[in-house]
N, C-alpha and C positions, 0 to 999 in steps of 0.2 A: 526727388523733385518731380515736377510735372511738365510735360511738353505742351505745345500749343493746343493739342486736341485733348488734353487732360489725361493722357495715358500714364499710369503709374509706373515708374521705373525706379530701380535701386542702383546706387553707385557705390562701389567699394574699391579701395586701393590695392594694387598688386605689383610685383616686380616687373611684370611684362607690360605694364601700362594700365590704361583704364579699360575696364571690362563692363560692358553694359548688358544687362539682362532684362529683357522685356517680360513683364508678367502677363500682360494681355496683348494680344495681337491688335495692331492698328487697323482701323477700318479702311476700306478703299477710299481714295479721294473722291470728293463730291463731283469732280468733273467726269469721272469714269462711270458714274451711275447713269444707266440708260434712261432717257426720258420716257415718260408714260406713253404708251402706245395710243395712237389716235383711233385704232380700231376698237369696236365694241367687244366686250368680254369681261370676265371676272378678273379682278385684280388679285395678285398673289397675296395669300394670307400672311400677316406679319408673324414673325417668330415670337414665341413667348419670351417675356422679359425676365431676367434674373435679378432685377433690382430688389424685389421683396422675396426673401427666402424664409420658409417656415422653420422656426427653431423647435427644439425639443419641448420647450415650454408651451408653444402654440399647439404642438402635436398632441400633448397630453389632454388639453381641453377639447381638442377636435374629436379625439377618439373616445373621450369619456363624458361627452355631453349627455345630459339627462334625456332619456327617451321614455318609451311606454313602460309602465311599471309591470314587471313580470310577477304574477301571483301563481300560487300553486293550489290545486284542489285537494291536496292532502292535508286536511285540517287535523290538528292534534287531537281535538276532542272526539273526532270520528275514528282515529287510528287507535287510541288508547281508551278503553272503557273505564269510567270512573269507579272508584272503590266506595263501598258503603262505609259508614262510621265504624261498624264492627270489624270489617275487613281491614280497614286502615289501622285500627288499634292493635289487632292481632299481628299484622305484619310488622309494625314498629316494635311491638313487644318481643317478637321472635328475633329481630335483628339486634336489639340492644340487650338481649338476655345475658350474653357473656361479657358485656362491657361494664366496667366499674364507673359509675357516675362520679363527677367531681363535686365534692360538697365543701362549701366554704365553712371555715371554723365557726362563723357566726351562727350557723344553723345546727350545730352539734350540741346535744345534751344540755349542760348547764347554761351555755351561752344563749340557746334558744329560749329557755325559761326566763332568763334575765331580760331578753328582748320583749317577751310577751308581758312581763310585769311592767316594763317601761311603757309599753303601749297602753295598758290599762290605766296607769297613772296619768298619762297625758290626756286620755279621753275623759277621765273624771275631772281634769282641770279645765275643761271647756274647749278642747281642740279636736279637730278631726284629723285623721291620719291618711296620708297618700304615699304610696310606695312606688319607687321607680328602680330601675336597674335591669341588667341582662338576665334573662331566664324567666321561666314561668313562675309566677307567685301564687298560683291558684291553690296548690296543696298546702302551703305553709299558712296562708291566710284562713283557709278552711279549718286547719288545725287550731289556729288561734281562736276562731269563732266557737269551736267545739269545746276546747279545754278551759277557756277563760270567759269569753263573752256570754256563753250560755248560763254561767253561774251568776252573772250580774243582771240579766234581764232577757228580753225577747231578742231573737236573732233571725234576720232575713238575709239570704244570699242571692245576689243577682249576677248572672253570667252574661256580661255585656258582649262577649265575643260570639254568642250564638246569633245566627242570621235572623231569627224571628223574635229577638229580644226587643221589648219596648218598655217605656216608662210606666204605662198603664198597668201592665202585668206586675211590675214591681210594687206599685202602690196597692194593687188589689191583693197581693200577698201580705202586705202589711195589715190591711184591713181584715185579713183572715186570722189575725192573732186573737186568741180566745177572748181577751178582755175587750177588744174592739168589735169582734164579731157579734157579741151579744146586743150591740146597739142597733143592729139591722139597718145600717145606712143604705140608702139607694145608690146604685152604681151610676155615676154621672160623669162629667168631664174630669180630666186629670187635674185641672186647676182646683176644682172643688174637693177632689180626693186629697190633694196635697194640703189644702187648708184645713180639712177635717182632721187629718193626722196631726198636723201642727197644733191645733186647738185641743185635741184630746190629751196629748202629752204635755201641754202647757198648763193644765189644770193643777192648782195647788194640792189637791187631794191625790193626784197621781204620783205614786212612788216608784213604779217600775220604769225601767229604761229600755230603749230600743236601740239595737245595734244592727246597722245595715252594712253588709260586706258587698261591695260592687267590684267585680273583676272587670278590668278594662273600662273604667269610667270615661275614657277617651274614645269609646266606640261611637260610630256614626249616629245611632239613635239618640245618644245623650249629648251630642254636640249642638243641637239646635237651641235657639234662644229660648224657646218655650220650655224645653226640658231643663236647661240650666237654671232658669228662673224658679221653677218648681223645686228642684233639688236644693237651690240656695235657701229657699224658705224652710224646707224640712231640716236641712243641715244646721240651721242657726238656732234650733231649739236646744236648750241645755240638757234635755233628757233624751235626745236623739243623737246618736254617734255614728259617723260614717267612716268606714275603713275601706279605702279604694286603692286600686293599682292602675298604673298607666304603662304603656309600652311604646306610644308614639313619641318621636323625638321632640316635637313641638307641642306637646300636650299642655305645657304650662301657659301657652298663649290662649287657651280656651277661656280663661277667667281674667277679669280685670284685677288691678292691684287692690282695690277696695274689697272685692270678694275674697281674695286670697288672704289678706291680713286682718279682716274683720274679727272681732271677738264676740263670743256669745254672751248674752246678758246673764247675770247671776240669777235674777228673778224676772218673770214675765208679768207685766201688769195687764190686767184684763182690758183696760181701755186704751192701751197703747197700740200703735200700728206696728205689726210684726216687721222686724228687720230681716235682711237677707245677707247671706255670706257663707263662706265655707270654713274659715279659721284653719287653714291647712297647716299641718306640720309635715315636712318632707323627710322621708327616710329612704336611705339607699338599701334596697333589699335584693342584692345580687345573688341569685340562687344557681345560675348556670344550668338550670333544669330545662329540658327540651319542651317546646310548646306542642306536645303531642295531642293533648286533650283539646286545646284551642283550635288546632288545625284540622281536627277530625270533622268539624262542621263546615270547613271551607270547600270551595269548588276547586278540586285538585286537577281538573281538566283545563283550567284557565289561569293564566298568570295573574290576572287582576282580581280573581275571586278571593284570594287569600288576604289582600291588604288594602283594597280600595273599594269604594262604593258603600252606600248606606244599606240599611236592613232591607229596604224594598228591592234594591238592585241585587243584593245577594240572594234574596228569596227567589227572584226571577231567574237568577243563574242556576239555582238548585232545581227550580221547576222545569228548566230546559232539559235537565237530566232525568226527568221522571220516567222516561222510557226504559231506563236501566237502573234507576236508583232504588227500586223496591228491594228490601232486604228479606232474608229468609225468616227472621223473627217476626216481621210484620205480616208476612204471608201466613205463617203458622197461626197467628192470632186471628186473622180473618177466617181461615179455614175452620178454626175451632168453634166459630160462632154460626156456621151454616149447617144445613141439613145434609143428609147422605146423598141425595140426588144432586145437590149443588157441588159437592165434592167430586162426584163422578163426572159432572160436566167439566169441572176444572181439569180432571185427569184426561178427558178426551181432547180438549184443546191443548193441554201441555204436551201430551205424547205426540200429537200432530206437529206441534212447533219444534219439538226435539228432532223429529225425523227431517224436517226442513232444514234445521241447523246442521245436521249430519251431511246432508247433500250439498249445502252451500258453505261459504267461507264466513263463519260467524265471528271469527277472531279479528277481522279487519274492519268491522263496521260497528258503529254505535246504534244503528237503526234496526230495531227488532221488528219493525212493521213489515219488512220484506218476508219474514217468516210467519206472518199471520195467516189466518184461515177465514175464508169467506163465510158470511153469516148464514147463507142458505145451506152451504155444505155442513156447517156445524149443527144447524137445526135438523138436517136429515139424519145425521149420526145420532143426535139425541133422541129422535123419534124411533130410530131402529133399535136403540138400546132401552126403550121404554122409560126415558127420563122425562119426556114432555110430549103430550099428544097434540097440542096446539101451540100456536105462536105466543099466546098470552101466558101460558104456563112456562114456555121456554124463556120469555123475557123476565118472568118473576124469579127464575133461578139465577139471573145475572145481576139482580139489583144490588146485593151486598158487595159483589165483586166490583161493580162499576162505581158504587158510592165510595169505596175505599181505594180505588185506583189499581186493583188487582187485574181487572180487565180493562184494556184500552181499545178504543174503536175509532175508525175514521172511514170516510168515503173513498172508495177505490178511484184512482186517477183515470183508469180506463173505463169508468162507468159500469163496473161489475158489481156495484152494491157495497155493502158495509163489510169492513175487514176487522176482525177481532184478533188480539194477541195479548200475551201475558208479559208484563214488564219485568222479567227476571232473566238475568244472564244464564248461560247454559249450565254452568256448574251449580248455580243456586236452584235452578229449575229441577235439575236431576235430584238434588237433595230433598226438595219439597215433595216431588212425586214419590220418591222412595218412602217418605214418612207416611204417605197415604196408603201405601200397600201394606 
């Protein structure tokens, strides 16, 4: 119960009588509180109140409130140098050399041949084939194109997973088919290219068929409304057959129901407006094969480079790696096309860059510019070695290298002039220089 002053007390029965226990001490009577002093001065500060007590729930949000975002300067792309497509393929091949891949029974021997025969039958019946499922489908679809489609007509293969893939290149490859190439059509917009291809195979006198294999038709360059409209026109020709693969979970949402379920006409009338559609037949082609070849073209220094962004975005991501993306094979091709003096100039700059790498920590940075050489210093070395007597001759030795990206240059931040360097990682540069010797 409570007293007149509201002090909480508890009452319990016992053999000795009533026992009262005060939980909080009573305050002094109001009459004993001294009146405020008439003299000037600071009043006594009131003691803190215990009415509001911070609970554990309140303390959690107090000490975990959002503050300034802490970022690090240790960027992953600077700490780990990207691999070239050749290095990536070699590394994956060496790791999986002792592993036995899992092969579904559908892809073994007689089952695979029955599957290919079914595909050919469905294509001849006026359908296009689209394959889904876990695992890379590139190798088995290429095998189908080689063993079966090539015996029926012309075959074109498009790798949609490549960063620089676009629809115009695919249609240009179709126009390079010998029967079409003889017509000498001018290269114009993709809409006119698609219509020319459709009209060519719509001719009654045309007996040959065209088989187009598109790996990853759900790639970003083919998702646009313009690309889908052109492909829908080409795919609706009864003499053009498309075999495609998809890997995106929501790839079926790319096309409308009318495009998916439309049927190709048996015969094309010359005065009729061409219809559009894909006539898809869906096939589960689960191979459980690793996507090694597809990922060889991705930006492995970025989490987003492997699965999002259009062709332009991926190309920009790869261009950002240009300072270390040059491969040994590309360097060999460039050096094979230049004269002896240019090769010696390359060796001068390369050996100087190697010495700078030995002195510095080249394994912790993706920036090879720091190991570059001043333009004036390289010109002096070239003149001392009788490679160039004047600046005009010196610049002429660099033309092939700069045009193909084997020599990169930039202005020095300290105002010291131009800086030149070779976009090759240390181990690659050592191999290239050894081949020159």
